Backbone as JSON, one array per atom type, in Angstrom:
{
  "sequence": "MTTVAVVGTGVIGASWAKLFLAHGLDVVATDPAPGAEEQLRTALEGTALDRLRFVPDAGEAAAAADFVQENGPEREDVKHALFAVLDEAARPDVVLASSSSGLLPSVIARGCPRHPERVVIGHPFNPPHLIPLVEVVPGRDTAPEVVDRAVAFYTSVGKRPIRLAREVPGHIANRLQAALWQEAYSLVERGVATVADIDTAIAYGPGLRWAVLGPFANQHLSGGAGGLAHVLAHLGPPTEEWWRDLGRVHLTPELAETLVAGVDAELAGTDQQSLVAARDAVLGGLLAAKAAQPDLP",
  "N": [[42.45, 53.2, 122.05], [45.47, 53.81, 120.59], [47.17, 54.95, 119.85], [49.32, 58.07, 119.09], [49.15, 60.57, 116.42], [51.59, 63.11, 117.29], [51.76, 66.01, 114.87], [53.52, 68.81, 114.29], [57.02, 69.65, 116.27], [57.69, 71.45, 118.21], [58.14, 73.05, 121.03], [55.61, 72.81, 122.46], [54.5, 70.67, 120.72], [56.64, 68.7, 121.83], [56.44, 68.39, 123.91], [53.35, 67.7, 124.06], [54.3, 64.67, 123.38], [55.74, 64.03, 125.58], [53.45, 63.23, 127.19], [51.57, 62.16, 126.81], [53.65, 59.43, 125.69], [54.28, 59.57, 128.16], [51.81, 58.2, 128.73], [51.05, 55.44, 128.19], [50.88, 55.66, 125.83], [51.57, 55.05, 122.32], [53.18, 56.96, 119.87], [53.34, 59.11, 117.41], [55.62, 60.69, 115.49], [56.38, 64.35, 113.47], [58.09, 66.57, 112.08], [58.77, 69.42, 109.99], [60.95, 70.89, 110.1], [64.9, 71.09, 110.16], [66.88, 68.58, 112.19], [64.92, 67.85, 113.48], [64.28, 65.85, 114.63], [66.8, 64.72, 116.34], [66.25, 66.68, 118.03], [63.29, 66.29, 119.48], [63.89, 63.65, 120.31], [66.26, 64.4, 121.96], [64.67, 65.8, 124.41], [62.97, 64.44, 125.64], [64.53, 62.8, 126.8], [64.6, 60.04, 129.05], [62.1, 59.55, 128.79], [59.91, 57.0, 126.93], [60.79, 56.18, 124.68], [61.22, 54.51, 123.52], [58.06, 53.2, 122.18], [58.36, 55.21, 120.61], [57.92, 56.98, 117.61], [59.14, 58.28, 114.8], [58.45, 60.35, 111.39], [59.3, 61.34, 108.53], [56.64, 62.6, 106.94], [53.86, 63.63, 107.52], [51.2, 63.15, 107.15], [52.1, 60.38, 106.68], [51.95, 60.02, 109.39], [49.47, 61.07, 110.47], [48.06, 58.76, 108.83], [48.54, 57.01, 110.33], [47.4, 56.89, 112.98], [45.34, 57.19, 115.81], [44.36, 59.39, 116.99], [45.26, 63.08, 115.97], [47.12, 65.28, 117.28], [47.66, 68.46, 116.73], [50.4, 71.19, 116.1], [51.3, 72.7, 114.12], [52.42, 75.88, 112.77], [51.29, 79.85, 114.03], [49.81, 80.25, 111.57], [47.18, 80.87, 108.8], [47.66, 80.62, 105.91], [49.49, 77.68, 106.91], [48.07, 76.13, 108.17], [46.07, 75.67, 106.65], [47.05, 74.02, 104.48], [48.42, 72.13, 106.5], [45.99, 70.65, 107.08], [44.75, 69.78, 105.09], [46.82, 68.15, 103.96], [45.95, 65.71, 106.86], [43.77, 65.61, 106.33], [43.27, 64.01, 104.17], [44.67, 61.69, 104.76], [44.6, 61.04, 107.53], [42.54, 58.43, 109.17], [38.48, 58.41, 108.41], [37.24, 58.42, 110.87], [39.0, 59.29, 112.51], [39.77, 61.62, 114.87], [41.4, 65.37, 114.09], [43.0, 67.32, 115.85], [43.86, 70.52, 117.0], [46.34, 72.59, 118.11], [46.02, 75.26, 118.17], [46.12, 78.65, 119.48], [44.91, 80.29, 118.92], [43.51, 81.01, 116.27], [40.64, 80.45, 114.91], [38.7, 76.82, 114.66], [36.6, 76.72, 112.68], [38.15, 78.46, 110.88], [40.49, 76.56, 110.59], [39.3, 74.42, 109.43], [38.75, 75.31, 107.44], [40.67, 73.95, 105.28], [40.09, 71.18, 105.67], [38.42, 69.59, 103.88], [36.84, 67.35, 102.86], [36.33, 65.71, 105.25], [35.34, 68.26, 107.34], [34.04, 68.09, 110.13], [35.35, 66.45, 111.74], [37.39, 68.04, 113.04], [38.66, 70.59, 114.91], [39.31, 72.78, 118.22], [42.06, 71.46, 120.4], [43.57, 73.62, 122.83], [46.45, 73.56, 124.44], [48.08, 74.59, 127.57], [51.46, 75.69, 127.88], [53.8, 73.6, 130.08], [52.34, 71.41, 128.21], [52.11, 68.78, 129.38], [52.23, 69.2, 132.25], [50.94, 71.26, 132.96], [46.68, 71.3, 132.99], [44.94, 71.74, 132.42], [43.1, 71.87, 129.09], [41.9, 73.66, 126.34], [38.87, 72.66, 124.63], [37.64, 73.62, 121.48], [34.92, 73.32, 119.02], [34.01, 74.09, 116.03], [32.18, 75.54, 113.46], [31.28, 73.13, 111.96], [31.72, 71.12, 113.46], [31.48, 67.96, 114.4], [29.07, 66.46, 117.42], [29.98, 64.03, 118.71], [32.35, 64.42, 118.21], [33.2, 66.68, 119.63], [32.93, 64.97, 122.38], [34.78, 63.67, 122.02], [36.93, 63.66, 122.05], [36.89, 65.27, 124.41], [36.98, 63.11, 126.32], [39.06, 62.11, 125.62], [41.08, 63.53, 125.94], [40.46, 63.47, 129.23], [41.41, 60.27, 129.49], [44.24, 60.92, 129.29], [44.27, 62.2, 131.82], [44.12, 65.55, 131.32], [42.05, 68.24, 132.33], [39.98, 69.08, 130.45], [38.37, 71.89, 129.47], [34.69, 72.61, 128.11], [34.37, 74.56, 125.25], [30.88, 76.4, 124.7], [30.61, 78.0, 122.45], [33.31, 78.72, 119.48], [36.04, 81.48, 119.98], [37.7, 84.02, 119.46], [41.36, 83.5, 120.14], [40.09, 82.28, 122.06], [39.52, 81.11, 126.02], [41.34, 81.18, 128.12], [42.87, 82.54, 127.15], [42.19, 84.43, 126.16], [41.29, 86.01, 128.99], [44.02, 85.94, 129.72], [45.39, 88.03, 128.1], [44.01, 90.1, 128.54], [44.6, 90.37, 131.22], [47.8, 91.24, 131.09], [47.14, 93.33, 128.89], [46.63, 95.92, 131.19], [48.87, 95.5, 132.35], [50.94, 96.43, 130.81], [50.16, 98.48, 129.85], [50.36, 100.31, 132.62], [53.75, 99.81, 133.34], [53.76, 100.67, 130.55], [52.76, 104.4, 131.16], [54.34, 103.97, 133.63], [53.77, 103.63, 136.2], [55.17, 101.48, 137.76], [57.48, 99.09, 137.65], [58.39, 96.35, 135.36], [59.69, 94.37, 136.26], [58.34, 94.62, 139.36], [55.34, 94.86, 138.85], [55.17, 91.43, 137.74], [56.4, 90.37, 140.2], [53.98, 91.59, 141.83], [51.55, 90.0, 141.0], [52.51, 87.58, 141.03], [53.39, 87.22, 143.74], [50.3, 87.77, 144.99], [47.9, 87.68, 143.74], [48.23, 86.17, 142.32], [49.09, 83.76, 143.25], [46.79, 83.02, 144.87], [44.94, 82.45, 142.24], [45.56, 79.93, 141.42], [45.14, 77.93, 143.0], [42.06, 78.26, 143.14], [39.79, 79.96, 140.57], [38.69, 83.02, 139.51], [36.08, 83.42, 139.99], [35.54, 81.84, 142.02], [37.75, 82.74, 144.33], [36.78, 85.62, 144.45], [34.31, 84.85, 145.22], [34.91, 83.45, 148.53], [35.81, 85.69, 149.1], [33.83, 87.06, 150.07], [33.19, 86.43, 152.98], [30.59, 85.43, 154.47], [28.91, 86.19, 153.22], [29.43, 86.32, 150.98], [29.82, 85.66, 147.39], [27.38, 87.89, 146.25], [27.42, 89.37, 147.96], [30.4, 90.62, 147.92], [29.61, 91.64, 144.75], [27.41, 93.59, 145.5], [29.02, 95.7, 147.42], [31.82, 95.87, 146.39], [30.92, 96.03, 143.49], [30.75, 98.87, 142.22], [33.37, 100.69, 143.03], [35.09, 98.65, 141.58], [33.73, 98.84, 138.81], [34.46, 101.63, 138.26], [37.34, 100.7, 138.42], [37.19, 100.24, 136.09], [37.28, 101.81, 134.22], [39.56, 103.15, 133.79], [40.99, 101.87, 133.19], [44.28, 100.7, 131.2], [44.77, 101.61, 127.77], [46.67, 100.04, 125.4], [48.72, 100.09, 122.4], [50.95, 97.99, 120.78], [53.78, 99.38, 120.47], [57.11, 100.12, 118.91], [58.47, 101.12, 121.13], [57.15, 100.16, 122.95], [57.69, 97.44, 123.25], [60.14, 97.24, 123.36], [60.55, 98.67, 126.05], [59.43, 96.58, 127.51], [60.43, 93.95, 127.0], [63.2, 95.41, 128.17], [63.2, 95.32, 130.65], [62.61, 92.77, 131.74], [64.47, 91.53, 131.34], [66.13, 93.23, 132.87], [65.19, 91.97, 135.08], [65.84, 89.12, 135.31], [68.63, 89.08, 135.36], [71.12, 87.29, 135.26], [69.98, 84.81, 135.97], [69.94, 81.57, 134.99], [67.93, 80.55, 131.88], [67.5, 77.75, 131.92], [67.44, 76.21, 134.04], [65.49, 77.92, 135.52], [62.98, 77.0, 134.44], [63.22, 74.95, 135.28], [63.23, 75.02, 137.37], [60.32, 76.22, 137.57], [59.26, 74.13, 136.39], [59.03, 72.07, 138.99], [57.69, 73.66, 141.29], [55.58, 73.59, 139.76], [54.85, 70.77, 139.76], [54.59, 70.46, 142.37], [52.53, 71.77, 143.21], [50.39, 70.56, 141.95], [50.49, 67.99, 143.06], [49.66, 68.57, 145.52], [47.27, 69.66, 145.1], [45.69, 67.36, 144.21], [46.01, 66.6, 146.7], [43.51, 67.75, 148.05], [40.04, 67.31, 148.22], [38.56, 69.0, 148.39], [38.44, 70.76, 146.89], [37.4, 72.51, 143.71]],
  "CA": [[42.82, 54.02, 121.35], [46.43, 53.38, 120.77], [48.6, 55.71, 119.11], [48.38, 59.23, 118.48], [50.29, 61.05, 115.68], [52.04, 64.54, 117.36], [52.9, 67.07, 114.39], [54.5, 69.8, 114.72], [57.79, 68.72, 117.67], [58.68, 72.48, 119.04], [58.24, 73.16, 122.38], [54.25, 72.1, 122.56], [54.39, 69.19, 120.24], [57.43, 67.72, 122.17], [55.54, 68.11, 125.64], [52.43, 66.8, 124.05], [54.11, 63.34, 122.83], [56.22, 63.85, 126.5], [52.91, 63.64, 128.15], [51.35, 60.8, 125.64], [54.6, 58.45, 126.25], [53.94, 58.69, 130.08], [50.31, 58.03, 129.67], [51.44, 54.38, 127.47], [50.57, 55.25, 124.35], [52.7, 54.91, 120.76], [53.49, 58.41, 119.05], [54.29, 58.72, 115.95], [55.8, 62.36, 115.49], [56.73, 64.5, 112.42], [58.2, 68.46, 111.66], [59.74, 69.06, 108.61], [62.29, 71.43, 110.57], [66.55, 70.02, 110.12], [67.15, 68.46, 113.29], [63.73, 68.12, 114.78], [64.03, 64.51, 115.5], [67.68, 64.37, 117.37], [66.1, 67.75, 119.23], [62.32, 65.92, 119.77], [64.75, 62.62, 121.55], [66.53, 64.85, 124.01], [63.75, 66.87, 124.68], [61.87, 63.53, 125.64], [65.17, 61.93, 127.7], [64.58, 59.95, 129.87], [60.62, 58.84, 128.29], [59.55, 55.71, 126.78], [60.86, 56.72, 123.63], [60.86, 52.91, 122.3], [57.0, 53.99, 122.05], [58.03, 57.29, 119.38], [58.25, 56.35, 115.61], [59.4, 60.05, 113.99], [58.29, 60.13, 110.42], [59.36, 62.4, 107.81], [55.57, 63.12, 106.16], [52.16, 64.5, 108.44], [50.23, 61.69, 106.44], [52.11, 59.34, 106.89], [51.28, 60.75, 110.44], [48.24, 61.12, 110.14], [47.3, 57.47, 108.57], [48.97, 55.33, 111.37], [47.22, 57.32, 114.25], [43.82, 57.21, 116.01], [43.6, 61.02, 117.12], [45.74, 64.13, 115.52], [47.44, 66.22, 117.72], [48.88, 69.24, 115.65], [51.05, 71.95, 116.42], [52.28, 74.2, 113.69], [52.88, 77.74, 113.13], [49.79, 80.23, 113.91], [49.08, 80.53, 109.84], [46.05, 80.33, 108.47], [47.72, 79.56, 105.1], [49.52, 77.2, 106.56], [47.02, 75.19, 108.9], [45.17, 74.83, 105.41], [48.11, 73.18, 103.49], [48.83, 70.87, 106.33], [44.74, 70.04, 107.49], [44.27, 69.29, 103.73], [46.97, 66.61, 104.23], [45.7, 65.29, 107.82], [42.04, 64.72, 106.3], [43.44, 63.18, 103.49], [45.64, 60.7, 105.08], [43.68, 60.11, 108.37], [40.98, 57.76, 108.83], [37.43, 59.35, 108.4], [36.78, 58.54, 112.66], [39.99, 59.64, 113.65], [39.76, 63.25, 115.54], [41.74, 66.25, 114.1], [42.63, 68.49, 117.27], [45.31, 71.71, 116.99], [46.85, 73.09, 119.44], [46.13, 76.43, 118.09], [46.26, 79.1, 120.48], [43.59, 81.26, 119.15], [42.88, 80.63, 115.22], [39.23, 79.37, 115.01], [38.48, 76.12, 114.32], [35.83, 77.08, 111.39], [38.71, 78.8, 110.05], [41.39, 76.09, 110.42], [38.27, 73.3, 108.72], [38.86, 75.11, 105.77], [41.91, 73.12, 104.78], [39.53, 69.92, 105.24], [37.2, 69.52, 102.06], [35.82, 65.67, 102.88], [35.86, 66.11, 106.74], [35.76, 69.6, 108.74], [32.96, 67.32, 111.16], [36.35, 66.1, 112.59], [37.95, 69.99, 113.2], [38.43, 70.49, 117.17], [40.68, 72.48, 118.81], [42.61, 71.39, 121.68], [44.47, 74.14, 123.48], [47.16, 73.06, 125.49], [49.02, 76.13, 128.05], [52.25, 75.04, 128.41], [53.8, 73.03, 129.11], [50.94, 71.13, 128.57], [52.5, 67.36, 130.13], [52.34, 69.3, 133.52], [49.43, 71.64, 132.99], [46.09, 69.98, 133.18], [44.09, 72.42, 131.36], [43.72, 71.66, 127.81], [40.41, 73.82, 125.39], [38.26, 71.91, 123.58], [36.47, 74.21, 121.14], [34.08, 72.8, 117.99], [33.63, 74.91, 115.12], [30.71, 75.87, 112.85], [31.02, 72.27, 111.59], [32.12, 69.86, 113.57], [29.87, 67.19, 115.12], [29.41, 66.98, 118.68], [30.47, 63.86, 118.95], [33.67, 64.49, 117.98], [34.04, 67.08, 120.94], [32.92, 64.04, 123.36], [35.52, 62.04, 122.13], [38.35, 64.98, 122.63], [37.13, 65.43, 125.55], [37.14, 61.85, 126.36], [40.54, 61.13, 125.48], [41.9, 64.68, 127.16], [40.31, 62.39, 130.7], [42.4, 59.26, 129.95], [45.36, 61.01, 129.76], [45.58, 63.3, 133.0], [43.7, 66.3, 131.17], [41.36, 69.02, 132.55], [39.75, 69.63, 129.82], [36.9, 72.56, 129.24], [34.46, 72.61, 126.41], [33.25, 75.88, 124.38], [30.07, 76.59, 124.16], [31.04, 78.3, 120.81], [34.56, 79.52, 119.02], [35.84, 83.01, 119.93], [39.36, 83.8, 118.88], [42.07, 83.31, 121.6], [39.22, 80.73, 123.18], [39.01, 81.47, 127.09], [41.76, 81.24, 128.97], [44.03, 83.26, 126.36], [42.0, 86.25, 127.0], [42.16, 86.97, 130.51], [46.04, 86.38, 130.16], [45.34, 89.33, 127.37], [42.97, 91.14, 129.24], [45.56, 91.3, 132.51], [48.74, 91.47, 130.12], [46.35, 95.21, 128.41], [46.52, 96.68, 131.85], [50.62, 95.54, 132.7], [51.35, 97.13, 129.31], [50.15, 99.89, 130.22], [50.95, 100.38, 133.58], [54.56, 100.17, 132.9], [53.99, 102.43, 129.54], [52.41, 105.11, 132.06], [55.81, 104.66, 134.3], [52.99, 103.48, 137.37], [55.54, 100.5, 138.18], [58.37, 98.42, 136.5], [58.15, 95.06, 135.05], [59.61, 93.12, 137.88], [56.66, 94.95, 140.71], [54.36, 93.61, 138.26], [55.33, 90.09, 138.36], [56.04, 90.58, 141.62], [52.83, 91.71, 142.22], [50.46, 88.54, 140.26], [53.29, 85.96, 141.19], [53.34, 86.43, 144.98], [49.72, 88.01, 145.14], [46.29, 86.92, 143.23], [47.99, 84.82, 141.59], [48.82, 82.24, 144.1], [45.34, 82.85, 144.97], [44.24, 81.89, 141.37], [46.4, 78.64, 141.12], [43.88, 77.17, 143.79], [40.6, 78.19, 142.79], [39.02, 80.87, 140.02], [38.1, 84.2, 139.46], [34.67, 84.04, 140.52], [35.14, 81.36, 143.48], [37.54, 83.35, 144.85], [36.3, 86.68, 144.69], [32.8, 84.3, 146.5], [35.39, 83.42, 149.34], [36.52, 87.27, 149.94], [33.03, 88.16, 150.64], [32.9, 85.94, 153.82], [29.37, 85.19, 154.87], [28.11, 86.6, 152.23], [30.14, 85.82, 149.16], [29.68, 86.45, 146.14], [26.58, 88.59, 146.28], [28.31, 90.62, 148.76], [31.15, 91.59, 147.07], [29.05, 92.64, 144.16], [27.65, 94.04, 145.61], [29.94, 96.19, 147.29], [33.12, 96.34, 145.59], [31.24, 96.17, 142.08], [30.71, 100.29, 141.72], [34.92, 101.03, 142.22], [35.17, 97.96, 140.27], [33.2, 99.88, 137.85], [35.29, 102.65, 138.37], [38.97, 100.71, 137.89], [37.29, 99.25, 134.13], [37.02, 102.96, 132.78], [40.45, 104.19, 133.99], [42.19, 100.88, 132.98], [44.6, 101.32, 130.19], [44.41, 100.62, 126.36], [47.93, 100.6, 124.77], [49.6, 99.47, 121.3], [52.76, 97.35, 120.83], [54.64, 99.82, 119.54], [58.42, 99.1, 119.08], [59.16, 101.38, 121.77], [56.97, 99.61, 124.43], [58.45, 96.05, 123.0], [61.64, 97.69, 124.14], [60.93, 98.37, 127.48], [59.2, 95.44, 128.38], [61.92, 93.2, 126.65], [64.75, 95.46, 128.52], [62.09, 95.07, 131.97], [62.59, 91.62, 131.69], [65.85, 91.31, 130.74], [66.96, 93.02, 134.06], [64.18, 91.27, 136.47], [66.13, 87.91, 135.37], [69.67, 89.09, 134.79], [71.93, 86.21, 135.73], [69.27, 83.7, 135.91], [69.83, 80.46, 134.1], [66.87, 80.15, 131.65], [67.02, 76.39, 132.33], [67.36, 76.47, 135.94], [64.79, 78.74, 135.59], [62.22, 76.21, 133.58], [63.02, 73.19, 135.81], [62.42, 75.15, 138.81], [59.47, 76.6, 137.12], [58.09, 72.94, 136.74], [59.27, 71.7, 139.71], [56.68, 73.97, 141.57], [54.01, 73.28, 139.26], [54.53, 69.48, 140.19], [54.39, 69.94, 143.7], [51.69, 72.65, 143.7], [49.66, 70.4, 141.4], [49.95, 66.83, 144.2], [49.25, 69.38, 146.98], [45.78, 69.65, 144.99], [44.9, 66.55, 144.55], [45.34, 65.79, 147.74], [42.53, 68.42, 148.95], [39.31, 66.76, 148.05], [37.33, 69.88, 148.84], [38.61, 71.49, 146.15], [36.6, 71.67, 142.8]],
  "C": [[44.38, 54.23, 121.38], [47.94, 54.27, 120.65], [48.07, 57.42, 118.37], [49.71, 60.8, 117.8], [50.62, 63.39, 116.16], [52.19, 65.3, 115.85], [52.48, 68.64, 113.87], [55.06, 69.1, 116.37], [58.27, 69.69, 117.81], [58.45, 72.12, 120.64], [56.66, 72.48, 123.1], [53.97, 71.04, 121.79], [56.02, 68.26, 121.02], [57.17, 67.16, 123.68], [54.76, 67.4, 125.64], [53.11, 65.22, 123.96], [54.82, 63.37, 124.71], [54.87, 63.02, 127.84], [51.73, 62.19, 127.96], [52.45, 59.39, 125.67], [54.36, 57.87, 127.36], [52.72, 58.12, 130.02], [49.68, 56.44, 128.67], [51.08, 54.56, 126.36], [51.56, 55.41, 123.5], [52.25, 56.58, 120.26], [53.96, 58.23, 117.7], [54.4, 59.97, 115.26], [56.09, 62.74, 114.07], [56.77, 66.05, 112.71], [59.34, 67.48, 110.57], [61.4, 70.16, 109.46], [63.93, 70.35, 110.3], [66.55, 69.91, 111.27], [66.16, 68.21, 114.07], [63.61, 66.88, 115.2], [64.81, 64.64, 116.9], [67.17, 65.86, 118.7], [64.81, 67.17, 119.6], [62.91, 64.31, 121.15], [65.23, 63.26, 122.77], [65.96, 65.19, 124.38], [62.99, 65.79, 125.69], [63.53, 62.46, 126.77], [64.44, 60.98, 128.44], [62.8, 58.88, 129.96], [60.82, 57.59, 127.63], [59.79, 55.6, 125.7], [61.35, 54.77, 122.4], [59.66, 53.0, 121.7], [57.07, 55.41, 120.65], [58.55, 56.23, 118.28], [58.65, 58.21, 115.12], [59.19, 59.17, 112.57], [58.12, 61.36, 109.91], [58.27, 63.56, 107.1], [54.23, 63.25, 107.7], [51.39, 63.58, 108.37], [50.4, 60.86, 106.99], [51.99, 58.87, 108.44], [50.62, 60.09, 111.27], [47.39, 59.38, 110.53], [47.66, 56.02, 109.63], [48.06, 56.15, 112.99], [45.75, 57.43, 114.42], [43.32, 58.68, 116.48], [45.79, 61.62, 116.9], [45.92, 64.99, 116.62], [48.16, 68.01, 117.09], [49.15, 70.52, 116.31], [52.33, 72.95, 115.4], [52.02, 75.21, 113.8], [51.17, 78.14, 112.9], [50.11, 81.19, 112.85], [47.76, 80.4, 109.27], [46.66, 79.34, 107.38], [48.49, 78.04, 105.37], [49.05, 75.67, 107.81], [46.81, 74.47, 108.26], [45.69, 74.25, 104.65], [48.25, 71.94, 104.26], [47.39, 70.48, 106.67], [44.37, 69.62, 106.44], [45.39, 67.33, 104.04], [46.51, 65.5, 104.91], [44.27, 64.97, 106.65], [42.24, 63.84, 105.49], [44.04, 61.63, 103.35], [45.04, 60.16, 106.05], [42.15, 59.21, 107.89], [39.83, 58.36, 109.23], [37.08, 59.6, 110.44], [37.48, 59.35, 113.39], [40.09, 61.46, 113.92], [41.16, 63.93, 114.97], [42.1, 67.41, 115.19], [44.3, 69.4, 117.04], [45.19, 72.37, 117.99], [47.18, 74.66, 119.23], [45.09, 77.41, 119.27], [45.55, 80.59, 120.95], [42.93, 81.4, 118.02], [41.64, 80.09, 115.83], [38.83, 77.92, 114.13], [37.73, 76.18, 112.99], [36.85, 77.38, 110.59], [39.9, 77.6, 109.7], [40.49, 74.64, 109.35], [38.39, 73.98, 107.99], [39.23, 74.38, 105.03], [41.1, 71.45, 104.92], [37.94, 70.23, 104.65], [36.13, 68.03, 102.68], [35.3, 65.78, 104.6], [36.16, 66.66, 107.56], [35.2, 68.93, 110.01], [34.17, 67.1, 112.34], [37.17, 67.51, 113.12], [38.08, 70.1, 114.47], [39.21, 71.22, 117.36], [40.39, 72.25, 119.95], [43.69, 71.94, 122.19], [44.8, 73.48, 124.33], [47.74, 74.55, 126.26], [50.49, 74.95, 128.95], [52.96, 75.17, 129.9], [52.79, 71.96, 129.59], [51.64, 68.81, 128.79], [52.36, 67.73, 131.35], [51.19, 69.79, 133.37], [47.76, 70.9, 132.59], [45.29, 70.59, 132.32], [44.08, 72.42, 129.7], [41.73, 72.37, 127.13], [40.07, 72.89, 124.73], [37.24, 72.69, 122.71], [36.22, 73.34, 119.46], [33.94, 74.45, 117.16], [32.68, 74.68, 114.6], [30.29, 73.98, 112.67], [31.41, 71.2, 112.26], [31.32, 69.61, 114.37], [30.41, 67.03, 116.99], [29.9, 66.11, 119.35], [31.85, 63.5, 119.15], [34.15, 65.54, 119.27], [33.75, 66.0, 122.53], [34.3, 63.5, 123.56], [36.71, 62.81, 122.2], [38.43, 65.1, 123.71], [37.76, 63.84, 126.16], [38.78, 61.01, 126.67], [41.68, 62.13, 126.08], [42.35, 63.91, 128.93], [41.67, 62.41, 130.57], [43.39, 60.16, 129.9], [46.25, 61.94, 130.89], [44.92, 64.75, 132.88], [42.86, 67.32, 131.77], [40.37, 69.7, 132.01], [38.5, 70.15, 129.9], [36.21, 72.33, 128.39], [33.83, 74.38, 126.36], [32.33, 76.04, 124.26], [30.38, 76.61, 122.44], [32.59, 79.56, 120.43], [34.45, 81.46, 119.23], [37.23, 83.27, 120.09], [39.92, 84.46, 120.4], [40.96, 82.28, 122.78], [39.18, 81.93, 124.55], [40.54, 81.96, 128.19], [43.47, 82.86, 128.44], [43.97, 84.82, 126.38], [41.72, 86.7, 127.68], [43.15, 86.97, 130.04], [45.85, 87.95, 129.17], [44.7, 90.82, 128.29], [44.15, 91.86, 130.31], [47.0, 91.69, 131.14], [48.9, 93.09, 129.76], [47.04, 95.42, 129.59], [48.04, 96.75, 132.58], [51.34, 96.24, 131.96], [51.53, 98.48, 129.77], [50.44, 100.85, 131.23], [53.01, 100.15, 133.1], [54.73, 100.86, 131.34], [53.9, 104.03, 130.29], [53.87, 105.52, 133.04], [55.09, 104.38, 135.58], [54.59, 102.05, 137.33], [56.86, 99.94, 136.88], [58.1, 97.03, 136.1], [58.31, 93.74, 136.16], [58.73, 93.77, 138.71], [56.34, 94.14, 139.79], [54.02, 92.77, 138.23], [55.42, 89.88, 139.02], [54.8, 90.34, 141.9], [51.23, 89.9, 142.27], [51.24, 87.47, 141.02], [53.84, 85.91, 143.34], [51.68, 87.41, 145.67], [48.31, 87.47, 144.9], [46.49, 85.67, 142.62], [48.38, 83.24, 142.32], [47.72, 82.12, 144.83], [45.06, 81.78, 143.8], [44.76, 80.57, 140.71], [45.52, 77.49, 142.42], [42.5, 77.59, 143.21], [40.81, 79.64, 141.78], [38.79, 82.1, 140.53], [36.99, 84.27, 140.41], [34.79, 83.0, 142.01], [36.6, 82.17, 144.34], [37.76, 84.67, 145.74], [34.71, 86.07, 145.66], [33.9, 84.24, 147.88], [35.64, 84.64, 149.77], [35.1, 87.96, 150.44], [32.93, 87.28, 151.85], [31.62, 85.41, 153.8], [28.3, 85.41, 153.64], [28.69, 86.7, 150.94], [30.2, 86.18, 148.04], [28.63, 87.8, 145.64], [27.3, 89.82, 147.02], [29.15, 91.41, 148.19], [30.87, 92.22, 145.81], [28.41, 93.61, 144.62], [27.76, 95.19, 146.42], [31.47, 96.64, 147.11], [32.18, 96.46, 144.41], [30.9, 97.82, 142.04], [31.99, 100.92, 141.23], [34.81, 99.72, 141.73], [35.14, 99.06, 139.11], [34.49, 100.81, 137.38], [36.89, 102.45, 137.69], [39.32, 100.31, 136.3], [37.55, 100.88, 133.78], [37.85, 103.58, 133.0], [41.87, 102.5, 133.29], [43.19, 101.27, 131.37], [44.66, 101.11, 128.46], [45.64, 101.45, 125.64], [48.14, 99.76, 122.73], [50.8, 99.25, 121.31], [53.57, 97.98, 120.11], [56.03, 99.55, 119.63], [59.2, 99.59, 120.43], [58.99, 100.7, 123.18], [57.93, 98.74, 124.37], [59.69, 96.32, 123.51], [61.19, 97.6, 125.31], [60.91, 97.33, 127.87], [60.15, 94.31, 127.56], [63.06, 93.45, 127.61], [64.42, 94.93, 130.22], [62.92, 93.58, 132.3], [63.89, 90.49, 131.08], [66.62, 91.89, 132.4], [66.38, 92.62, 135.29], [65.15, 89.83, 136.21], [67.13, 88.08, 134.97], [70.25, 88.36, 135.99], [71.38, 85.24, 136.39], [69.41, 82.9, 134.75], [68.31, 80.11, 133.17], [66.17, 78.63, 131.74], [66.71, 75.64, 133.5], [65.94, 76.9, 135.93], [63.41, 77.59, 135.42], [62.44, 74.81, 134.52], [62.3, 73.47, 136.93], [60.97, 75.57, 138.73], [58.31, 75.1, 137.25], [57.99, 72.32, 137.73], [58.34, 72.4, 141.13], [55.21, 73.73, 141.2], [53.63, 71.85, 139.29], [53.99, 69.66, 141.52], [52.88, 70.46, 143.4], [49.87, 71.48, 142.9], [49.21, 68.7, 142.35], [49.39, 68.15, 145.07], [47.12, 69.3, 146.25], [45.12, 68.82, 145.12], [44.63, 66.0, 145.51], [44.04, 66.56, 148.88], [41.5, 68.32, 147.75], [38.08, 67.66, 148.2], [37.11, 70.96, 147.75], [38.26, 71.62, 144.52], [37.29, 71.61, 141.56]]
}
């Protein structure tokens, strides 16, 4: 595999392109937005731009590719129209992977009447060129070998793919995030804490442990010699009480305004580009530290 089509070159698509180029692949990129090529080349400054080709048409990009990574808007009608073009243009053996953060692959595959069996979700986390996780999700018609090939491809470019046994809206990681957001929004709405305090609670508390190990492994370590069995036996009942007290919220205009104002207050005086650079630098250091620890799963 030598050439990847990156269809849609916004924040996610540009980051995918950066990753693919860094691993020696050729990238054929396309995006209909005005100025998209210039913005992409600016975003990829310092990368091997001699292996990047920008074309005006998604079909042209797909026809040249050994693998297609689609990053279009999260709308069914847009996905269907776009995948119809990709399905028509790409060779039958080429995997059509969508970065969709929540749409079901079976829904997206309705736009592929010729080869729905080659449609799969390959959902990354922002920024894809740094965050290893990619969720590989098959639809009802996805061939098992397509999932195998997608997993193998993502592994070859340094990703840490996980394979879902079946499709669910939002996949895995976004559903877990959504559960946390629900309670975070509720705590703000109920006046329990500020946006800044909740961010601090996660970033300087459990988020540090979650960056090293997942929720189950962390719970296991919290149980000492008794492990997860001890935690579930002793903290299970109070945890169930907390579940029953968790808030359920609706994103009313008033709540949305409160959340946005809270973030604005938290980040007042902070340059966003500098914040992104600092985040990425810490992520790079963390990933290097994790890679140096052979005992981490």
